[in-house]
PDB file of N, CA, C and O in Angstrom:
ATOM      1  N   UNK A   1      75.383 -41.062  -7.061  1.00  0.00           N
ATOM      2  CA  UNK A   1      75.237 -39.741  -7.593  1.00  0.00           C
ATOM      3  C   UNK A   1      75.067 -39.828  -9.103  1.00  0.00           C
ATOM      4  O   UNK A   1      75.677 -40.677  -9.753  1.00  0.00           O
ATOM      5  N   UNK A   2      74.268 -38.982  -9.640  1.00  0.00           N
ATOM      6  CA  UNK A   2      74.024 -38.958 -11.075  1.00  0.00           C
ATOM      7  C   UNK A   2      74.691 -37.722 -11.665  1.00  0.00           C
ATOM      8  O   UNK A   2      74.471 -36.600 -11.210  1.00  0.00           O
ATOM      9  N   UNK A   3      75.503 -37.952 -12.680  1.00  0.00           N
ATOM     10  CA  UNK A   3      76.151 -36.875 -13.408  1.00  0.00           C
ATOM     11  C   UNK A   3      75.679 -36.931 -14.850  1.00  0.00           C
ATOM     12  O   UNK A   3      75.215 -37.966 -15.328  1.00  0.00           O
ATOM     13  N   UNK A   4      75.803 -35.817 -15.524  1.00  0.00           N
ATOM     14  CA  UNK A   4      75.364 -35.746 -16.912  1.00  0.00           C
ATOM     15  C   UNK A   4      76.425 -35.020 -17.727  1.00  0.00           C
ATOM     16  O   UNK A   4      77.079 -34.103 -17.231  1.00  0.00           O
ATOM     17  N   UNK A   5      76.590 -35.431 -18.967  1.00  0.00           N
ATOM     18  CA  UNK A   5      77.478 -34.729 -19.886  1.00  0.00           C
ATOM     19  C   UNK A   5      76.783 -34.652 -21.234  1.00  0.00           C
ATOM     20  O   UNK A   5      75.832 -35.386 -21.501  1.00  0.00           O
ATOM     21  N   UNK A   6      77.268 -33.757 -22.076  1.00  0.00           N
ATOM     22  CA  UNK A   6      76.676 -33.642 -23.410  1.00  0.00           C
ATOM     23  C   UNK A   6      77.329 -34.664 -24.340  1.00  0.00           C
ATOM     24  O   UNK A   6      78.422 -35.157 -24.060  1.00  0.00           O
ATOM     25  N   UNK A   7      76.666 -34.974 -25.429  1.00  0.00           N
ATOM     26  CA  UNK A   7      77.245 -35.902 -26.403  1.00  0.00           C
ATOM     27  C   UNK A   7      78.468 -35.320 -27.081  1.00  0.00           C
ATOM     28  O   UNK A   7      79.327 -36.058 -27.563  1.00  0.00           O
ATOM     29  N   UNK A   8      78.550 -33.999 -27.121  1.00  0.00           N
ATOM     30  CA  UNK A   8      79.684 -33.344 -27.773  1.00  0.00           C
ATOM     31  C   UNK A   8      80.910 -33.266 -26.868  1.00  0.00           C
ATOM     32  O   UNK A   8      82.039 -33.160 -27.348  1.00  0.00           O
ATOM     33  N   UNK A   9      80.681 -33.318 -25.550  1.00  0.00           N
ATOM     34  CA  UNK A   9      81.783 -33.180 -24.607  1.00  0.00           C
ATOM     35  C   UNK A   9      81.598 -34.217 -23.504  1.00  0.00           C
ATOM     36  O   UNK A   9      80.830 -33.999 -22.567  1.00  0.00           O
ATOM     37  N   UNK A  10      82.289 -35.332 -23.611  1.00  0.00           N
ATOM     38  CA  UNK A  10      82.134 -36.432 -22.660  1.00  0.00           C
ATOM     39  C   UNK A  10      83.073 -36.315 -21.466  1.00  0.00           C
ATOM     40  O   UNK A  10      83.142 -37.228 -20.643  1.00  0.00           O
ATOM     41  N   UNK A  11      83.796 -35.202 -21.360  1.00  0.00           N
ATOM     42  CA  UNK A  11      84.743 -35.036 -20.264  1.00  0.00           C
ATOM     43  C   UNK A  11      84.217 -34.146 -19.142  1.00  0.00           C
ATOM     44  O   UNK A  11      84.562 -34.366 -17.980  1.00  0.00           O
ATOM     45  N   UNK A  12      83.401 -33.158 -19.454  1.00  0.00           N
ATOM     46  CA  UNK A  12      82.902 -32.236 -18.435  1.00  0.00           C
ATOM     47  C   UNK A  12      81.556 -32.727 -17.920  1.00  0.00           C
ATOM     48  O   UNK A  12      80.554 -32.690 -18.633  1.00  0.00           O
ATOM     49  N   UNK A  13      81.548 -33.186 -16.675  1.00  0.00           N
ATOM     50  CA  UNK A  13      80.342 -33.721 -16.057  1.00  0.00           C
ATOM     51  C   UNK A  13      79.656 -32.666 -15.200  1.00  0.00           C
ATOM     52  O   UNK A  13      80.313 -31.810 -14.606  1.00  0.00           O
ATOM     53  N   UNK A  14      78.341 -32.734 -15.143  1.00  0.00           N
ATOM     54  CA  UNK A  14      77.542 -31.850 -14.305  1.00  0.00           C
ATOM     55  C   UNK A  14      76.758 -32.707 -13.321  1.00  0.00           C
ATOM     56  O   UNK A  14      76.047 -33.627 -13.724  1.00  0.00           O
ATOM     57  N   UNK A  15      76.888 -32.405 -12.014  1.00  0.00           N
ATOM     58  CA  UNK A  15      76.155 -33.144 -10.994  1.00  0.00           C
ATOM     59  C   UNK A  15      74.668 -32.883 -11.141  1.00  0.00           C
ATOM     60  O   UNK A  15      74.261 -31.736 -11.329  1.00  0.00           O
ATOM     61  N   UNK A  16      73.840 -33.932 -11.059  1.00  0.00           N
ATOM     62  CA  UNK A  16      72.387 -33.791 -11.191  1.00  0.00           C
ATOM     63  C   UNK A  16      71.649 -34.173  -9.919  1.00  0.00           C
ATOM     64  O   UNK A  16      70.842 -33.386  -9.423  1.00  0.00           O
ATOM     65  N   UNK A  17      71.904 -35.361  -9.376  1.00  0.00           N
ATOM     66  CA  UNK A  17      71.158 -35.804  -8.198  1.00  0.00           C
ATOM     67  C   UNK A  17      71.815 -37.025  -7.560  1.00  0.00           C
ATOM     68  O   UNK A  17      72.740 -37.615  -8.117  1.00  0.00           O
ATOM     69  N   UNK A  18      71.313 -37.390  -6.374  1.00  0.00           N
ATOM     70  CA  UNK A  18      71.818 -38.527  -5.611  1.00  0.00           C
ATOM     71  C   UNK A  18      70.794 -39.657  -5.676  1.00  0.00           C
ATOM     72  O   UNK A  18      69.587 -39.420  -5.640  1.00  0.00           O
ATOM     73  N   UNK A  19      71.292 -40.881  -5.772  1.00  0.00           N
ATOM     74  CA  UNK A  19      70.451 -42.072  -5.676  1.00  0.00           C
ATOM     75  C   UNK A  19      70.940 -42.837  -4.454  1.00  0.00           C
ATOM     76  O   UNK A  19      72.133 -43.114  -4.325  1.00  0.00           O
ATOM     77  N   UNK A  20      70.008 -43.182  -3.547  1.00  0.00           N
ATOM     78  CA  UNK A  20      70.409 -43.896  -2.340  1.00  0.00           C
ATOM     79  C   UNK A  20      69.409 -44.990  -1.997  1.00  0.00           C
ATOM     80  O   UNK A  20      68.258 -44.964  -2.432  1.00  0.00           O
ATOM     81  N   UNK A  21      69.872 -45.946  -1.210  1.00  0.00           N
ATOM     82  CA  UNK A  21      69.011 -47.002  -0.688  1.00  0.00           C
ATOM     83  C   UNK A  21      68.781 -46.734   0.796  1.00  0.00           C
ATOM     84  O   UNK A  21      69.586 -46.054   1.432  1.00  0.00           O
ATOM     85  N   UNK A  22      67.688 -47.263   1.356  1.00  0.00           N
ATOM     86  CA  UNK A  22      67.444 -47.053   2.784  1.00  0.00           C
ATOM     87  C   UNK A  22      68.585 -47.582   3.653  1.00  0.00           C
ATOM     88  O   UNK A  22      68.911 -46.979   4.676  1.00  0.00           O
ATOM     89  N   UNK A  23      69.193 -48.701   3.259  1.00  0.00           N
ATOM     90  CA  UNK A  23      70.348 -49.276   3.952  1.00  0.00           C
ATOM     91  C   UNK A  23      71.448 -49.480   2.922  1.00  0.00           C
ATOM     92  O   UNK A  23      71.177 -49.510   1.721  1.00  0.00           O
ATOM     93  N   UNK A  24      72.679 -49.620   3.378  1.00  0.00           N
ATOM     94  CA  UNK A  24      73.791 -49.835   2.463  1.00  0.00           C
ATOM     95  C   UNK A  24      73.551 -51.039   1.561  1.00  0.00           C
ATOM     96  O   UNK A  24      72.964 -52.032   1.991  1.00  0.00           O
ATOM     97  N   UNK A  25      73.999 -50.955   0.320  1.00  0.00           N
ATOM     98  CA  UNK A  25      73.831 -52.051  -0.635  1.00  0.00           C
ATOM     99  C   UNK A  25      75.105 -52.164  -1.456  1.00  0.00           C
ATOM    100  O   UNK A  25      75.183 -51.654  -2.574  1.00  0.00           O
ATOM    101  N   UNK A  26      76.102 -52.835  -0.894  1.00  0.00           N
ATOM    102  CA  UNK A  26      77.382 -52.976  -1.559  1.00  0.00           C
ATOM    103  C   UNK A  26      78.221 -51.719  -1.417  1.00  0.00           C
ATOM    104  O   UNK A  26      77.835 -50.768  -0.738  1.00  0.00           O
ATOM    105  N   UNK A  27      79.384 -51.731  -2.074  1.00  0.00           N
ATOM    106  CA  UNK A  27      80.294 -50.592  -1.982  1.00  0.00           C
ATOM    107  C   UNK A  27      80.426 -49.818  -3.291  1.00  0.00           C
ATOM    108  O   UNK A  27      80.986 -48.721  -3.300  1.00  0.00           O
ATOM    109  N   UNK A  28      79.917 -50.373  -4.406  1.00  0.00           N
ATOM    110  CA  UNK A  28      80.018 -49.680  -5.680  1.00  0.00           C
ATOM    111  C   UNK A  28      78.964 -50.240  -6.629  1.00  0.00           C
ATOM    112  O   UNK A  28      78.715 -51.445  -6.652  1.00  0.00           O
ATOM    113  N   UNK A  29      78.351 -49.359  -7.408  1.00  0.00           N
ATOM    114  CA  UNK A  29      77.383 -49.779  -8.440  1.00  0.00           C
ATOM    115  C   UNK A  29      77.983 -49.452  -9.795  1.00  0.00           C
ATOM    116  O   UNK A  29      78.091 -48.283 -10.166  1.00  0.00           O
ATOM    117  N   UNK A  30      78.373 -50.477 -10.530  1.00  0.00           N
ATOM    118  CA  UNK A  30      78.996 -50.280 -11.833  1.00  0.00           C
ATOM    119  C   UNK A  30      77.971 -50.312 -12.954  1.00  0.00           C
ATOM    120  O   UNK A  30      76.860 -50.817 -12.789  1.00  0.00           O
ATOM    121  N   UNK A  31      78.367 -49.764 -14.098  1.00  0.00           N
ATOM    122  CA  UNK A  31      77.601 -49.825 -15.350  1.00  0.00           C
ATOM    123  C   UNK A  31      76.151 -49.354 -15.186  1.00  0.00           C
ATOM    124  O   UNK A  31      75.234 -50.051 -15.621  1.00  0.00           O
ATOM    125  N   UNK A  32      75.926 -48.200 -14.576  1.00  0.00           N
ATOM    126  CA  UNK A  32      74.545 -47.750 -14.350  1.00  0.00           C
ATOM    127  C   UNK A  32      73.858 -47.276 -15.626  1.00  0.00           C
ATOM    128  O   UNK A  32      74.470 -46.644 -16.488  1.00  0.00           O
ATOM    129  N   UNK A  33      72.572 -47.598 -15.722  1.00  0.00           N
ATOM    130  CA  UNK A  33      71.725 -47.132 -16.815  1.00  0.00           C
ATOM    131  C   UNK A  33      70.384 -46.733 -16.212  1.00  0.00           C
ATOM    132  O   UNK A  33      69.714 -47.555 -15.587  1.00  0.00           O
ATOM    133  N   UNK A  34      69.988 -45.469 -16.397  1.00  0.00           N
ATOM    134  CA  UNK A  34      68.672 -45.006 -15.970  1.00  0.00           C
ATOM    135  C   UNK A  34      67.707 -45.105 -17.138  1.00  0.00           C
ATOM    136  O   UNK A  34      68.058 -44.753 -18.264  1.00  0.00           O
ATOM    137  N   UNK A  35      66.489 -45.581 -16.881  1.00  0.00           N
ATOM    138  CA  UNK A  35      65.497 -45.614 -17.950  1.00  0.00           C
ATOM    139  C   UNK A  35      64.098 -45.508 -17.361  1.00  0.00           C
ATOM    140  O   UNK A  35      63.874 -45.813 -16.190  1.00  0.00           O
ATOM    141  N   UNK A  36      63.164 -45.070 -18.195  1.00  0.00           N
ATOM    142  CA  UNK A  36      61.756 -44.982 -17.816  1.00  0.00           C
ATOM    143  C   UNK A  36      60.984 -46.084 -18.513  1.00  0.00           C
ATOM    144  O   UNK A  36      61.250 -46.423 -19.666  1.00  0.00           O
ATOM    145  N   UNK A  37      60.020 -46.637 -17.789  1.00  0.00           N
ATOM    146  CA  UNK A  37      59.139 -47.646 -18.340  1.00  0.00           C
ATOM    147  C   UNK A  37      57.766 -47.415 -17.728  1.00  0.00           C
ATOM    148  O   UNK A  37      57.588 -47.554 -16.518  1.00  0.00           O
ATOM    149  N   UNK A  38      56.809 -47.066 -18.552  1.00  0.00           N
ATOM    150  CA  UNK A  38      55.447 -46.829 -18.092  1.00  0.00           C
ATOM    151  C   UNK A  38      55.411 -45.810 -16.946  1.00  0.00           C
ATOM    152  O   UNK A  38      54.775 -46.043 -15.918  1.00  0.00           O
ATOM    153  N   UNK A  39      56.095 -44.688 -17.134  1.00  0.00           N
ATOM    154  CA  UNK A  39      56.141 -43.562 -16.196  1.00  0.00           C
ATOM    155  C   UNK A  39      56.873 -43.861 -14.892  1.00  0.00           C
ATOM    156  O   UNK A  39      56.835 -43.051 -13.966  1.00  0.00           O
ATOM    157  N   UNK A  40      57.526 -44.991 -14.807  1.00  0.00           N
ATOM    158  CA  UNK A  40      58.320 -45.341 -13.622  1.00  0.00           C
ATOM    159  C   UNK A  40      59.793 -45.278 -14.014  1.00  0.00           C
ATOM    160  O   UNK A  40      60.148 -45.621 -15.141  1.00  0.00           O
ATOM    161  N   UNK A  41      60.658 -44.840 -13.088  1.00  0.00           N
ATOM    162  CA  UNK A  41      62.094 -44.724 -13.360  1.00  0.00           C
ATOM    163  C   UNK A  41      62.813 -45.900 -12.712  1.00  0.00           C
ATOM    164  O   UNK A  41      62.520 -46.277 -11.577  1.00  0.00           O
ATOM    165  N   UNK A  42      63.765 -46.475 -13.456  1.00  0.00           N
ATOM    166  CA  UNK A  42      64.524 -47.626 -12.984  1.00  0.00           C
ATOM    167  C   UNK A  42      66.017 -47.371 -13.152  1.00  0.00           C
ATOM    168  O   UNK A  42      66.437 -46.596 -14.011  1.00  0.00           O
ATOM    169  N   UNK A  43      66.801 -48.030 -12.325  1.00  0.00           N
ATOM    170  CA  UNK A  43      68.255 -48.012 -12.434  1.00  0.00           C
ATOM    171  C   UNK A  43      68.732 -49.437 -12.613  1.00  0.00           C
ATOM    172  O   UNK A  43      68.559 -50.275 -11.729  1.00  0.00           O
ATOM    173  N   UNK A  44      69.334 -49.711 -13.759  1.00  0.00           N
ATOM    174  CA  UNK A  44      69.959 -50.987 -14.050  1.00  0.00           C
ATOM    175  C   UNK A  44      71.430 -50.837 -13.685  1.00  0.00           C
ATOM    176  O   UNK A  44      72.073 -49.886 -14.132  1.00  0.00           O
ATOM    177  N   UNK A  45      71.986 -51.752 -12.881  1.00  0.00           N
ATOM    178  CA  UNK A  45      73.388 -51.614 -12.487  1.00  0.00           C
ATOM    179  C   UNK A  45      73.943 -52.942 -11.988  1.00  0.00           C
ATOM    180  O   UNK A  45      73.230 -53.941 -11.892  1.00  0.00           O
ATOM    181  N   UNK A  46      75.230 -52.925 -11.674  1.00  0.00           N
ATOM    182  CA  UNK A  46      75.935 -54.103 -11.177  1.00  0.00           C
ATOM    183  C   UNK A  46      76.558 -53.762  -9.820  1.00  0.00           C
ATOM    184  O   UNK A  46      77.709 -53.330  -9.761  1.00  0.00           O
ATOM    185  N   UNK A  47      75.803 -53.954  -8.728  1.00  0.00           N
ATOM    186  CA  UNK A  47      76.355 -53.655  -7.405  1.00  0.00           C
ATOM    187  C   UNK A  47      77.426 -54.666  -7.011  1.00  0.00           C
ATOM    188  O   UNK A  47      77.277 -55.864  -7.253  1.00  0.00           O
ATOM    189  N   UNK A  48      78.495 -54.185  -6.410  1.00  0.00           N
ATOM    190  CA  UNK A  48      79.553 -55.052  -5.924  1.00  0.00           C
ATOM    191  C   UNK A  48      79.604 -54.972  -4.409  1.00  0.00           C
ATOM    192  O   UNK A  48      79.319 -53.928  -3.822  1.00  0.00           O
ATOM    193  N   UNK A  49      79.970 -56.088  -3.777  1.00  0.00           N
ATOM    194  CA  UNK A  49      80.109 -56.116  -2.326  1.00  0.00           C
ATOM    195  C   UNK A  49      78.813 -56.372  -1.585  1.00  0.00           C
ATOM    196  O   UNK A  49      78.704 -56.027  -0.408  1.00  0.00           O
ATOM    197  N   UNK A  50      77.815 -56.972  -2.247  1.00  0.00           N
ATOM    198  CA  UNK A  50      76.554 -57.296  -1.595  1.00  0.00           C
ATOM    199  C   UNK A  50      76.701 -58.665  -0.932  1.00  0.00           C
ATOM    200  O   UNK A  50      77.109 -59.629  -1.580  1.00  0.00           O
ATOM    201  N   UNK A  51      76.369 -58.754   0.356  1.00  0.00           N
ATOM    202  CA  UNK A  51      76.498 -60.012   1.091  1.00  0.00           C
ATOM    203  C   UNK A  51      75.468 -61.028   0.597  1.00  0.00           C
ATOM    204  O   UNK A  51      74.317 -60.683   0.331  1.00  0.00           O
ATOM    205  N   UNK A  52      75.899 -62.279   0.481  1.00  0.00           N
ATOM    206  CA  UNK A  52      75.000 -63.349   0.046  1.00  0.00           C
ATOM    207  C   UNK A  52      73.894 -63.535   1.074  1.00  0.00           C
ATOM    208  O   UNK A  52      74.117 -63.428   2.280  1.00  0.00           O
ATOM    209  N   UNK A  53      72.692 -63.817   0.569  1.00  0.00           N
ATOM    210  CA  UNK A  53      71.513 -64.027   1.410  1.00  0.00           C
ATOM    211  C   UNK A  53      70.774 -65.248   0.872  1.00  0.00           C
ATOM    212  O   UNK A  53      69.875 -65.112   0.042  1.00  0.00           O
ATOM    213  N   UNK A  54      71.148 -66.444   1.340  1.00  0.00           N
ATOM    214  CA  UNK A  54      70.591 -67.673   0.777  1.00  0.00           C
ATOM    215  C   UNK A  54      71.015 -67.818  -0.670  1.00  0.00           C
ATOM    216  O   UNK A  54      72.210 -67.816  -0.970  1.00  0.00           O
ATOM    217  N   UNK A  55      70.043 -67.945  -1.582  1.00  0.00           N
ATOM    218  CA  UNK A  55      70.343 -68.010  -3.008  1.00  0.00           C
ATOM    219  C   UNK A  55      70.484 -66.626  -3.634  1.00  0.00           C
ATOM    220  O   UNK A  55      70.935 -66.500  -4.773  1.00  0.00           O
ATOM    221  N   UNK A  56      70.106 -65.603  -2.905  1.00  0.00           N
ATOM    222  CA  UNK A  56      70.224 -64.240  -3.440  1.00  0.00           C
ATOM    223  C   UNK A  56      71.673 -63.770  -3.323  1.00  0.00           C
ATOM    224  O   UNK A  56      72.358 -64.045  -2.338  1.00  0.00           O
ATOM    225  N   UNK A  57      72.116 -63.061  -4.344  1.00  0.00           N
ATOM    226  CA  UNK A  57      73.445 -62.426  -4.358  1.00  0.00           C
ATOM    227  C   UNK A  57      74.572 -63.449  -4.203  1.00  0.00           C
ATOM    228  O   UNK A  57      75.589 -63.179  -3.565  1.00  0.00           O
ATOM    229  N   UNK A  58      74.374 -64.619  -4.794  1.00  0.00           N
ATOM    230  CA  UNK A  58      75.348 -65.699  -4.697  1.00  0.00           C
ATOM    231  C   UNK A  58      76.584 -65.449  -5.555  1.00  0.00           C
ATOM    232  O   UNK A  58      77.654 -65.986  -5.271  1.00  0.00           O
ATOM    233  N   UNK A  59      76.443 -64.632  -6.609  1.00  0.00           N
ATOM    234  CA  UNK A  59      77.577 -64.325  -7.482  1.00  0.00           C
ATOM    235  C   UNK A  59      78.517 -63.333  -6.815  1.00  0.00           C
ATOM    236  O   UNK A  59      78.132 -62.629  -5.881  1.00  0.00           O
ATOM    237  N   UNK A  60      79.741 -63.282  -7.296  1.00  0.00           N
ATOM    238  CA  UNK A  60      80.695 -62.285  -6.822  1.00  0.00           C
ATOM    239  C   UNK A  60      80.223 -60.898  -7.251  1.00  0.00           C
ATOM    240  O   UNK A  60      80.283 -59.947  -6.472  1.00  0.00           O
ATOM    241  N   UNK A  61      79.755 -60.788  -8.495  1.00  0.00           N
ATOM    242  CA  UNK A  61      79.278 -59.508  -9.022  1.00  0.00           C
ATOM    243  C   UNK A  61      77.830 -59.662  -9.453  1.00  0.00           C
ATOM    244  O   UNK A  61      77.525 -60.466 -10.334  1.00  0.00           O
ATOM    245  N   UNK A  62      76.943 -58.907  -8.844  1.00  0.00           N
ATOM    246  CA  UNK A  62      75.511 -58.988  -9.134  1.00  0.00           C
ATOM    247  C   UNK A  62      75.160 -58.122 -10.345  1.00  0.00           C
ATOM    248  O   UNK A  62      75.952 -57.285 -10.778  1.00  0.00           O
ATOM    249  N   UNK A  63      73.990 -58.336 -10.864  1.00  0.00           N
ATOM    250  CA  UNK A  63      73.414 -57.438 -11.855  1.00  0.00           C
ATOM    251  C   UNK A  63      71.918 -57.428 -11.608  1.00  0.00           C
ATOM    252  O   UNK A  63      71.313 -58.462 -11.323  1.00  0.00           O
ATOM    253  N   UNK A  64      71.334 -56.256 -11.719  1.00  0.00           N
ATOM    254  CA  UNK A  64      69.905 -56.183 -11.458  1.00  0.00           C
ATOM    255  C   UNK A  64      69.364 -54.783 -11.656  1.00  0.00           C
ATOM    256  O   UNK A  64      70.018 -53.908 -12.223  1.00  0.00           O
ATOM    257  N   UNK A  65      68.148 -54.600 -11.170  1.00  0.00           N
ATOM    258  CA  UNK A  65      67.451 -53.339 -11.402  1.00  0.00           C
ATOM    259  C   UNK A  65      66.784 -52.864 -10.100  1.00  0.00           C
ATOM    260  O   UNK A  65      66.206 -53.655  -9.353  1.00  0.00           O
ATOM    261  N   UNK A  66      66.881 -51.561  -9.855  1.00  0.00           N
ATOM    262  CA  UNK A  66      66.188 -50.893  -8.757  1.00  0.00           C
ATOM    263  C   UNK A  66      65.013 -50.105  -9.326  1.00  0.00           C
ATOM    264  O   UNK A  66      65.111 -49.554 -10.422  1.00  0.00           O
ATOM    265  N   UNK A  67      63.925 -50.048  -8.607  1.00  0.00           N
ATOM    266  CA  UNK A  67      62.835 -49.114  -8.908  1.00  0.00           C
ATOM    267  C   UNK A  67      63.158 -47.842  -8.122  1.00  0.00           C
ATOM    268  O   UNK A  67      63.459 -47.909  -6.930  1.00  0.00           O
ATOM    269  N   UNK A  68      63.096 -46.693  -8.778  1.00  0.00           N
ATOM    270  CA  UNK A  68      63.433 -45.416  -8.140  1.00  0.00           C
ATOM    271  C   UNK A  68      62.182 -44.604  -7.851  1.00  0.00           C
ATOM    272  O   UNK A  68      61.243 -44.575  -8.646  1.00  0.00           O
ATOM    273  N   UNK A  69      62.186 -43.945  -6.699  1.00  0.00           N
ATOM    274  CA  UNK A  69      61.111 -43.008  -6.359  1.00  0.00           C
ATOM    275  C   UNK A  69      61.757 -41.702  -5.916  1.00  0.00           C
ATOM    276  O   UNK A  69      62.760 -41.723  -5.202  1.00  0.00           O
ATOM    277  N   UNK A  70      61.197 -40.563  -6.329  1.00  0.00           N
ATOM    278  CA  UNK A  70      61.799 -39.272  -5.993  1.00  0.00           C
ATOM    279  C   UNK A  70      61.567 -38.905  -4.525  1.00  0.00           C
ATOM    280  O   UNK A  70      60.524 -39.210  -3.947  1.00  0.00           O
ATOM    281  N   UNK A  71      62.567 -38.243  -3.941  1.00  0.00           N
ATOM    282  CA  UNK A  71      62.458 -37.667  -2.599  1.00  0.00           C
ATOM    283  C   UNK A  71      62.136 -36.187  -2.715  1.00  0.00           C
ATOM    284  O   UNK A  71      62.295 -35.593  -3.782  1.00  0.00           O
ATOM    285  N   UNK A  72      61.689 -35.600  -1.633  1.00  0.00           N
ATOM    286  CA  UNK A  72      61.346 -34.174  -1.622  1.00  0.00           C
ATOM    287  C   UNK A  72      62.567 -33.287  -1.881  1.00  0.00           C
ATOM    288  O   UNK A  72      62.421 -32.173  -2.383  1.00  0.00           O
ATOM    289  N   UNK A  73      63.767 -33.768  -1.544  1.00  0.00           N
ATOM    290  CA  UNK A  73      64.982 -32.961  -1.720  1.00  0.00           C
ATOM    291  C   UNK A  73      65.587 -33.061  -3.117  1.00  0.00           C
ATOM    292  O   UNK A  73      66.652 -32.497  -3.368  1.00  0.00           O
ATOM    293  N   UNK A  74      64.918 -33.777  -4.037  1.00  0.00           N
ATOM    294  CA  UNK A  74      65.424 -33.891  -5.406  1.00  0.00           C
ATOM    295  C   UNK A  74      66.284 -35.107  -5.644  1.00  0.00           C
ATOM    296  O   UNK A  74      66.720 -35.340  -6.772  1.00  0.00           O
ATOM    297  N   UNK A  75      66.543 -35.897  -4.603  1.00  0.00           N
ATOM    298  CA  UNK A  75      67.303 -37.133  -4.788  1.00  0.00           C
ATOM    299  C   UNK A  75      66.334 -38.276  -5.094  1.00  0.00           C
ATOM    300  O   UNK A  75      65.122 -38.069  -5.166  1.00  0.00           O
ATOM    301  N   UNK A  76      66.870 -39.466  -5.271  1.00  0.00           N
ATOM    302  CA  UNK A  76      66.054 -40.645  -5.579  1.00  0.00           C
ATOM    303  C   UNK A  76      66.280 -41.725  -4.543  1.00  0.00           C
ATOM    304  O   UNK A  76      67.403 -41.906  -4.073  1.00  0.00           O
ATOM    305  N   UNK A  77      65.220 -42.453  -4.176  1.00  0.00           N
ATOM    306  CA  UNK A  77      65.320 -43.637  -3.330  1.00  0.00           C
ATOM    307  C   UNK A  77      65.283 -44.868  -4.228  1.00  0.00           C
ATOM    308  O   UNK A  77      64.372 -45.021  -5.042  1.00  0.00           O
ATOM    309  N   UNK A  78      66.264 -45.734  -4.079  1.00  0.00           N
ATOM    310  CA  UNK A  78      66.319 -46.980  -4.840  1.00  0.00           C
ATOM    311  C   UNK A  78      65.788 -48.099  -3.953  1.00  0.00           C
ATOM    312  O   UNK A  78      66.243 -48.260  -2.820  1.00  0.00           O
ATOM    313  N   UNK A  79      64.832 -48.870  -4.454  1.00  0.00           N
ATOM    314  CA  UNK A  79      64.229 -49.943  -3.660  1.00  0.00           C
ATOM    315  C   UNK A  79      63.913 -51.134  -4.553  1.00  0.00           C
ATOM    316  O   UNK A  79      63.978 -51.056  -5.780  1.00  0.00           O
ATOM    317  N   UNK A  80      63.574 -52.222  -3.909  1.00  0.00           N
ATOM    318  CA  UNK A  80      63.102 -53.426  -4.605  1.00  0.00           C
ATOM    319  C   UNK A  80      64.112 -53.938  -5.631  1.00  0.00           C
ATOM    320  O   UNK A  80      63.742 -54.209  -6.773  1.00  0.00           O
ATOM    321  N   UNK A  81      65.386 -54.075  -5.240  1.00  0.00           N
ATOM    322  CA  UNK A  81      66.395 -54.588  -6.163  1.00  0.00           C
ATOM    323  C   UNK A  81      66.027 -56.001  -6.591  1.00  0.00           C
ATOM    324  O   UNK A  81      65.749 -56.863  -5.757  1.00  0.00           O
ATOM    325  N   UNK A  82      66.030 -56.224  -7.886  1.00  0.00           N
ATOM    326  CA  UNK A  82      65.732 -57.539  -8.452  1.00  0.00           C
ATOM    327  C   UNK A  82      66.911 -57.992  -9.300  1.00  0.00           C
ATOM    328  O   UNK A  82      67.296 -57.311 -10.251  1.00  0.00           O
ATOM    329  N   UNK A  83      67.481 -59.132  -8.958  1.00  0.00           N
ATOM    330  CA  UNK A  83      68.560 -59.676  -9.777  1.00  0.00           C
ATOM    331  C   UNK A  83      68.010 -60.071 -11.139  1.00  0.00           C
ATOM    332  O   UNK A  83      66.897 -60.588 -11.242  1.00  0.00           O
ATOM    333  N   UNK A  84      68.786 -59.828 -12.174  1.00  0.00           N
ATOM    334  CA  UNK A  84      68.379 -60.206 -13.527  1.00  0.00           C
ATOM    335  C   UNK A  84      68.779 -61.630 -13.866  1.00  0.00           C
ATOM    336  O   UNK A  84      68.168 -62.266 -14.724  1.00  0.00           O
ATOM    337  N   UNK A  85      69.810 -62.131 -13.189  1.00  0.00           N
ATOM    338  CA  UNK A  85      70.328 -63.443 -13.539  1.00  0.00           C
ATOM    339  C   UNK A  85      71.059 -64.016 -12.331  1.00  0.00           C
ATOM    340  O   UNK A  85      71.741 -63.285 -11.613  1.00  0.00           O
ATOM    341  N   UNK A  86      70.922 -65.305 -12.107  1.00  0.00           N
ATOM    342  CA  UNK A  86      71.630 -65.952 -11.011  1.00  0.00           C
ATOM    343  C   UNK A  86      72.831 -66.736 -11.506  1.00  0.00           C
ATOM    344  O   UNK A  86      73.472 -67.450 -10.735  1.00  0.00           O
ATOM    345  N   UNK A  87      73.137 -66.607 -12.777  1.00  0.00           N
ATOM    346  CA  UNK A  87      74.274 -67.306 -13.353  1.00  0.00           C
ATOM    347  C   UNK A  87      75.571 -66.578 -13.076  1.00  0.00           C
ATOM    348  O   UNK A  87      75.584 -65.565 -12.377  1.00  0.00           O
ATOM    349  N   UNK A  88      76.648 -67.083 -13.612  1.00  0.00           N
ATOM    350  CA  UNK A  88      77.977 -66.564 -13.314  1.00  0.00           C
ATOM    351  C   UNK A  88      78.493 -65.574 -14.364  1.00  0.00           C
ATOM    352  O   UNK A  88      79.219 -64.644 -14.013  1.00  0.00           O
ATOM    353  N   UNK A  89      78.145 -65.747 -15.623  1.00  0.00           N
ATOM    354  CA  UNK A  89      78.793 -65.007 -16.695  1.00  0.00           C
ATOM    355  C   UNK A  89      78.044 -63.778 -17.188  1.00  0.00           C
ATOM    356  O   UNK A  89      78.522 -63.108 -18.104  1.00  0.00           O
ATOM    357  N   UNK A  90      76.912 -63.464 -16.626  1.00  0.00           N
ATOM    358  CA  UNK A  90      76.127 -62.316 -17.096  1.00  0.00           C
ATOM    359  C   UNK A  90      76.480 -61.109 -16.237  1.00  0.00           C
ATOM    360  O   UNK A  90      76.181 -61.079 -15.043  1.00  0.00           O
ATOM    361  N   UNK A  91      77.120 -60.109 -16.854  1.00  0.00           N
ATOM    362  CA  UNK A  91      77.556 -58.936 -16.115  1.00  0.00           C
ATOM    363  C   UNK A  91      77.505 -57.723 -17.039  1.00  0.00           C
ATOM    364  O   UNK A  91      77.660 -57.851 -18.254  1.00  0.00           O
ATOM    365  N   UNK A  92      77.291 -56.569 -16.464  1.00  0.00           N
ATOM    366  CA  UNK A  92      77.281 -55.297 -17.182  1.00  0.00           C
ATOM    367  C   UNK A  92      76.256 -55.256 -18.302  1.00  0.00           C
ATOM    368  O   UNK A  92      76.607 -55.034 -19.461  1.00  0.00           O
ATOM    369  N   UNK A  93      74.984 -55.471 -17.960  1.00  0.00           N
ATOM    370  CA  UNK A  93      73.946 -55.455 -18.989  1.00  0.00           C
ATOM    371  C   UNK A  93      73.805 -54.081 -19.587  1.00  0.00           C
ATOM    372  O   UNK A  93      72.976 -53.876 -20.473  1.00  0.00           O
TER     373      UNK A  93
END
């Protein structure tokens, strides 16, 4: 879920929209950052609880980026997760 607050008041949050994946992807996404690049929207985050898949997701805590596409209901679909680093010490970019 995406919430927004003003720079003057960091305590009162306003719900904006939902971000989801087609299938479950961990149990929590920490340190989220939304940004636009060449008219495309991305979510940079650190998903936790992602099962290892060969060399993918080998770390306890992942970090990477999702490409987001809008849904008709105003939410976002997150797809094509790409890990930023396969090392151990890079977290919370």
